[in-house]
N, C-alpha and C positions, 0 to 999 in steps of 0.2 A: 610480612604476611605469611601466613601458613600456606602450605601447597593446597590444602582442601579449600581455604578461603578464595585463593586465585581461581582454583577450578570452578567454584560456584560463580565468582564473577564472571568467568568466561562463558559459562552456561547461560546465565542471566542476559548477557550481552548478545550472544547467539539467538536466544529466545526473542528478545526484542527486535533484533534484525529481521527474524523470520516473519514476525507479526507485521512489520511495516511493510515488507516485500508482499505479503498476502494482502494487505489493504491496497496497495498500489496496484496489484494484479486485478483485484476486484473492481476498482474504480476503472480501470481500462476496459474490462469486459463490460461493465454497465455502459460506458461511453460508447463502446462498439454496438451494443443492443439499441440505445437511443438514436444513434446515427442510422441504423437500419430502419428505424421506425420513421425516419423522416424529420427529426429535430434538427434544428441548426447547430453548427459547431459552437457558436456563441452561448446559446442556451444549455448545451451539454456542458461546456466549461463552467458555467455557473452552477448547474446542478451537482457536478462532480468535484468541484475545486480543482479541476485539472487546467493546465495552461492550453491555450490554443494551439 
């Protein structure tokens, strides 16, 4: 594998990791907002696909 190909693979992996982290942070922020609105933890878990 050439250096350029390896560097592209590393950039692609880092980009995918960054997207996944961003999605997780957004789900957590949404869960906090829903909790402050009075929704139950169970309903929030269902809505955000987060674990209780």
